[in-house]
N, C-alpha and C positions, 0 to 999 in steps of 0.2 A: 191647629188642634183646638177644639172647643172643650172647655172645662165646665162641667155641670156644677153649679153652686148649690150646696145643700140648702134645703128650705129653712133650717134653723139659722144658717148664716145669712140668708137673704133678709130674714127678720132682724137679726142683729145689725146688719148694715143699715137698714132703714131707720132703726132707733138711734144708732150712732150718728147718722147724718142729721137727724132732728136735734140731737144733743149738741153736736159741734156747730150747727148753724144757729144755735140759741133759740130754736123753736121750743124745745124743752129745756127750761132753765133748772139750775140746781135746786133741789127740794121739791120739784114737780113730781106728783104721783103718777106712775104709769097706769094705763088701763088694766083692768083685771084680766086674769087668764081667760075668763068667759068672753069678755069683750074682744080680746085679741083673737080668740078662736073664731068669733063671728066676723070680725073685720078682715082677717087675713086668710080665713078658710084653711087653717092649719090645725093639726092635732094638738091636744094638750101636752103630749110628750115632746113634740117639736118646740112648742112655746116654752116649756120648762127648760129645755136644753139651751135655748137662746137666752133666756133670762139668767140662767146659771153662768153662762159664758160672759155675759155683760157684767155680772157681779164680780166674777174672777178678774176681769179686765179693769175693774175699777170705775165703770161707767154708772152703775146703779148700786144701791144697797137695799136689802130686803129685810123686813121686820115681820116676825111671826104675828099673824092676825091683823096686820096693818097693810101689807102690800109692798110693792117695790117703788123706790123713789130715785130720781136722778141724784147722783152723788156729787158733791163739791170736790173737785180734784185739785191737789196742790199744783200740779203742772199740766196745763191743758195746751194742746196743740190743735189748731183748727186746720184740718186737711193737711196738705203738705206745706202750707204757707205759715212759717213759724212765727211771724209777727202778726198773724191773723188778718190776711188780706180781706177775707170774706167779711169780717167784723168791721174793718176800716171802711169798706164800700157801703156797708149797711149804715154806719154812723153818718156817712155822707148823703144818705137818702137814696142810694142807688140799688140796683139789682145786680148781683154777682152770679156768674156761671163759670165753672171750671171745666175745661175740655182737654181730653188727652190728644195732643197734637202728633206725637210719634213715639215709637217704642222700638228699640233695637238692642241686640246683643253684640258687643264689640269683641271680636275674636282674634284680631291682629294686635300688633304692638303699638297702635296709635294711642292718642290721648295721653302722652307722656306726662304732661303737667298734672292731670287727674290721678294718674298712677302714683306719682310722687306724694300727692296729698293723702291718698288712701293707703300708701305704703304697700303696694302690691307689685308683683313681678310683671315683666313684659308679656309673658305667656298666660297670665291670668285673664279671665273674661270679665267684662264690665257691662252692666246695663246702663243705657242712656234713655231716660224717660223725659219727654218734654210736655209741658202743660201750657195752656193759654187761658188766662182769666179775663173775662169781659166785664165791663162796667156799663150797664144799660145798653148792651149789645156792641160796645166798642172795645177792641182788644187793648188792654192797658198793662197787663202783667204777663211776662214770658219767663217761664221757669224751666231750667234744665237740671235734672236730678241724676246723680251717678251713684250706683250701688255695686259693690263687689259680688260677683256671682257666687263665690265660695261661701259667703255669709247667707245669701238668699238664693239657693239653687232652684231652678225651674219655676220662675215667674212666667206666667202666660198672659198675653195681651187680653184674652177674654176675661181673665181675673181682674185686670185693671179696669176694663170696661164695666164690670159689674160691682166694683168696690173702690172706694178711695184708697190711695196707696198706703197711707198710715194705717188704715183699718186692716188692709191685707198683711202688712208687715207685722202688726201686733198679733193678729190671729194665727197666721200661718207660720211665722218665724219667731214669735215671742219677743219681738223687738222691744227694747226698753232703754233707748238711747237718751242721752242728755244733750241738749242743743246749745250751740253758740252761734249767734248771728251778728254780722256787721253790715252796715250800709254806708254808701258814699255817693255823693252826686257826681255824675259823669255826663259825657256826650256820647250818645249811641244811636244807631239806627234800628228801627223795628225790623224783625225778620221779613225779608222780601222787599225792603225799601233801601234806598241809597243814602238819603240825606240824614245825617245825624241830628239829634235834637236833645234837649235836656232830659235827663233820666236819672233814676236812682238805681245803683247796682247793689244788690243784696246777696251776700254769700253766707251760707249756712253749713255747719258741720255738725254731725251727731256722733257721739262716742258711747261705747259700751265697755264695761270691764270684762275682759276675757282672760281667764287664767291669771287673774291678779294684775293684768296690764290694761291700760287705757288704749282702746283700739278705735280708729275712725271707721264707721260703718255706713256713712252716708255723707255725700258732699253735694251741694247745689249752688247754682248761680242764677240769679233772676234779675230782670230789668223791669222797672215800672215807668210808665209814661203818663202824661196828661194830668188830670185832676188828682189821680191817685198818687202820682209822683210828687205833686205839690203838697199833698196831705202828709206824705211820709217825710218830706223835708222839714215840715213843721213839728213833727212828733218824734223824730229820731235825731 
């Protein structure tokens, strides 16, 4: 099933990517409505809707008579990579690209260890979303993300293809989780390879307060290799 992404959300996604990739730094003034109208060929109503949503989400702040500016946020998360893989690769002088490797809905009682972490039943559905991040074209970071279906019903692959996962969760499901990440050096093989090599295993959980209780609403496990792995060893 193909999901049509509203024009205002396409503009939001574009601006969010520029912010999270540090192209637009905190304090940077956004182009005027007139310039956005010319650059993106969108109506002013569409542009105002996008800017309003970005302000509500905490990405920008608008001042009467001055315009909209990128807001400095207390808690920033770059994409799905909670210790900011994109920024790490940038600091190393490389080019990063995140690709969606696979997306499936688990409807049987498999993934028992994940179910225990998410505290969900055997007959509850789980999303499994896998990403691969490349460093100058070389695959160095493999991320598997697990989400409970009941918290995020009806995620479509076409949505993931048109938007970063965090952007989707924030906009469509009002995600407001707090993250906890741990990393440890291990021996592991890259997907599709047999020989294990030095790697860093990174596990991340996200929690929300639901009805006064702390509930895990995301869990992920990632492996990093090569220069990125050595960088993470030095910084974690």
